[in-house]
VOPAGU-2260 file (C-alpha; in pm, 1 decimal, decimal comma):
REM VOPAGU-2260
SITE   aa  ch    i         X         Y         Z
SITE  MET   A    0    -207,7   -2850,4   -3628,1
SITE  THR   A    1    -199,1   -3000,2   -3975,7
SITE  PHE   A    2    -442,4   -3168,4   -4210,6
SITE  SER   A    3    -423,7   -3370,9   -4528,6
SITE  GLN   A    4    -667,0   -3528,3   -4769,4
SITE  VAL   A    5    -685,9   -3906,0   -4740,4
SITE  ASN   A    6    -770,5   -4157,4   -5010,9
SITE  THR   A    7   -1061,1   -4374,8   -4890,8
SITE  ASP   A    8    -883,3   -4679,1   -5036,7
SITE  HIS   A    9    -612,7   -4641,4   -4768,9
SITE  ILE   A   10    -811,9   -4632,5   -4445,7
SITE  GLY   A   11    -864,1   -4888,3   -4172,4
SITE  LYS   A   12   -1163,9   -5112,9   -4124,2
SITE  ASP   A   13   -1318,4   -4900,8   -3844,7
SITE  MET   A   14   -1311,3   -4590,3   -4062,2
SITE  GLN   A   15   -1451,3   -4782,9   -4362,1
SITE  THR   A   16   -1739,1   -4903,1   -4143,9
SITE  TYR   A   17   -1804,2   -4548,2   -4023,7
SITE  LEU   A   18   -1814,4   -4411,5   -4379,7
SITE  SER   A   19   -2047,4   -4683,8   -4505,5
SITE  ARG   A   20   -2278,8   -4626,2   -4209,6
SITE  HIS   A   21   -2327,5   -4267,7   -4332,4
SITE  ALA   A   22   -2331,5   -4331,3   -4707,7
SITE  ARG   A   23   -2698,9   -4244,7   -4747,2
SITE  GLU   A   24   -2698,8   -3889,3   -4614,0
SITE  ASN   A   25   -2501,6   -3593,0   -4745,7
SITE  GLY   A   26   -2325,3   -3378,4   -4489,4
SITE  ILE   A   27   -2019,8   -3332,4   -4269,8
SITE  TYR   A   28   -1905,8   -3603,2   -4030,4
SITE  LEU   A   29   -1642,7   -3596,9   -3755,6
SITE  TYR   A   30   -1465,1   -3911,5   -3640,0
SITE  TYR   A   31   -1203,4   -3919,1   -3361,0
SITE  GLU   A   32    -949,5   -4194,1   -3413,4
SITE  GLU   A   33    -708,3   -4083,2   -3139,5
SITE  PRO   A   34    -723,7   -3796,5   -2886,1
SITE  ASP   A   35    -495,7   -3588,8   -3112,1
SITE  GLU   A   36    -622,9   -3716,1   -3447,3
SITE  MET   A   37    -960,0   -3688,0   -3617,4
SITE  TYR   A   38   -1115,4   -3734,9   -3958,0
SITE  VAL   A   39   -1355,5   -3497,0   -4128,9
SITE  TYR   A   40   -1571,6   -3656,3   -4396,3
SITE  LEU   A   41   -1758,2   -3443,1   -4649,9
SITE  HIS   A   42   -2023,2   -3647,6   -4826,9
SITE  GLY   A   43   -2225,5   -3515,1   -5120,1
SITE  MET   A   44   -2263,9   -3829,6   -5330,6
SITE  ASN   A   45   -2641,4   -3855,9   -5296,9
SITE  SER   A   46   -2873,2   -3658,3   -5519,3
SITE  LEU   A   47   -3219,0   -3725,7   -5653,4
SITE  GLN   A   48   -3284,5   -3735,5   -6025,5
SITE  GLY   A   49   -3354,0   -3381,1   -6142,2
SITE  GLU   A   50   -3176,7   -3217,9   -5845,2
SITE  ASN   A   51   -2838,2   -3056,0   -5872,8
SITE  SER   A   52   -2544,2   -3254,2   -5740,3
SITE  ILE   A   53   -2311,0   -3110,8   -5472,8
SITE  TYR   A   54   -1935,7   -3099,0   -5521,5
SITE  TYR   A   55   -1669,4   -2964,8   -5286,1
SITE  THR   A   56   -1423,8   -2695,1   -5388,7
SITE  ASP   A   57   -1224,8   -2605,9   -5076,0
SITE  PHE   A   58   -1136,0   -2732,5   -4728,1
SITE  SER   A   59    -934,7   -2569,9   -4450,6
SITE  VAL   A   60    -889,8   -2590,2   -4075,0
SITE  LYS   A   61    -781,8   -2309,3   -3845,4
SITE  ALA   A   62    -746,6   -2252,4   -3474,3
SITE  ASN   A   63    -903,2   -1954,2   -3303,3
SITE  ALA   A   64    -793,4   -1969,3   -2935,8
SITE  ASP   A   65    -973,2   -2278,5   -2791,6
SITE  THR   A   66   -1198,9   -2318,2   -3095,5
SITE  LEU   A   67   -1116,9   -2531,0   -3397,4
SITE  GLU   A   68   -1285,5   -2406,0   -3712,6
SITE  ILE   A   69   -1344,8   -2633,7   -4009,7
SITE  HIS   A   70   -1423,4   -2444,3   -4329,5
SITE  TYR   A   71   -1541,5   -2600,9   -4652,3
SITE  SER   A   72   -1703,8   -2477,0   -4970,6
SITE  SER   A   73   -1925,8   -2641,3   -5226,6
SITE  ASN   A   74   -2107,4   -2567,9   -5549,2
SITE  LYS   A   75   -2385,0   -2746,2   -5735,3
SITE  THR   A   76   -2401,4   -2887,2   -6085,6
SITE  SER   A   77   -2652,5   -3066,2   -6303,6
SITE  ASP   A   78   -2370,6   -3265,0   -6469,7
SITE  TYR   A   79   -2379,5   -3599,6   -6287,6
SITE  SER   A   80   -2122,5   -3753,4   -6522,7
SITE  ASP   A   81   -1829,8   -3517,3   -6450,7
SITE  ARG   A   82   -1594,3   -3740,6   -6250,4
SITE  THR   A   83   -1346,0   -3455,8   -6197,8
SITE  LEU   A   84   -1577,1   -3295,8   -5940,1
SITE  ALA   A   85   -1513,8   -3388,3   -5575,1
SITE  ARG   A   86   -1844,4   -3519,2   -5441,0
SITE  GLU   A   87   -1679,4   -3643,5   -5124,8
SITE  GLY   A   88   -1364,0   -3574,2   -4930,8
SITE  LEU   A   89   -1192,4   -3733,6   -4634,6
SITE  TYR   A   90    -943,7   -3526,8   -4433,8
SITE  LYS   A   91    -719,0   -3632,9   -4147,9
SITE  VAL   A   92    -652,1   -3359,2   -3892,7
SITE  HIS   A   93    -359,8   -3385,8   -3650,3
SITE  LEU   A   94    -444,7   -3169,3   -3351,6
SITE  ASP   A   95    -182,9   -2966,2   -3167,2
SITE  LYS   A   96    -393,4   -2942,1   -2849,0
SITE  LYS   A   97    -737,7   -3017,5   -2708,8
SITE  TYR   A   98   -1004,3   -2773,0   -2831,6
SITE  SER   A   99   -1309,8   -2689,7   -2622,1
SITE  THR   A  100   -1522,4   -2616,1   -2930,8
SITE  ILE   A  101   -1522,6   -2744,1   -3286,9
SITE  GLN   A  102   -1726,4   -2550,1   -3540,5
SITE  ALA   A  103   -1802,2   -2626,3   -3905,1
SITE  PHE   A  104   -1860,3   -2356,5   -4166,2
SITE  HIS   A  105   -2008,7   -2441,3   -4506,3
SITE  ASN   A  106   -1975,3   -2162,6   -4763,0
SITE  GLY   A  107   -1910,8   -1921,9   -4474,5
SITE  GLU   A  108   -2214,9   -2016,5   -4262,8
SITE  GLU   A  109   -2194,6   -2221,0   -3946,1
SITE  VAL   A  110   -2354,1   -2566,3   -3981,8
SITE  PRO   A  111   -2400,8   -2857,0   -3741,3
SITE  PHE   A  112   -2215,7   -3184,4   -3783,7
SITE  ASN   A  113   -2435,2   -3467,9   -3908,4
SITE  ASP   A  114   -2254,8   -3704,4   -3669,5
SITE  ILE   A  115   -1963,6   -3702,5   -3424,8
SITE  SER   A  116   -1815,4   -4039,0   -3324,5
SITE  SER   A  117   -1503,5   -4210,1   -3198,1
């Protein structure tokens, strides 16, 4: 199993539509493109004036028997203008087998996916 970060300027129309459909809500999204290929989208672009903004600092994927674990970390900042901070991330995961369970962990705690689609 491998994964790589993907530039959102280089994705197909179906994936672009999926991302724009979820542009209003921060969270983690899972999109199956093929049976052995999926995308994980981390979205933290939305923040209300006066609230801290989320940015992502780490992403990894690991297999644990029949469970695929997606780990990601984030921090918060009040600096909305810092363009060096990753407020979203799109990752393509090439699966080596079919997993019975997929779990997401944000800053070490298990979280639900905001949406799972294909």
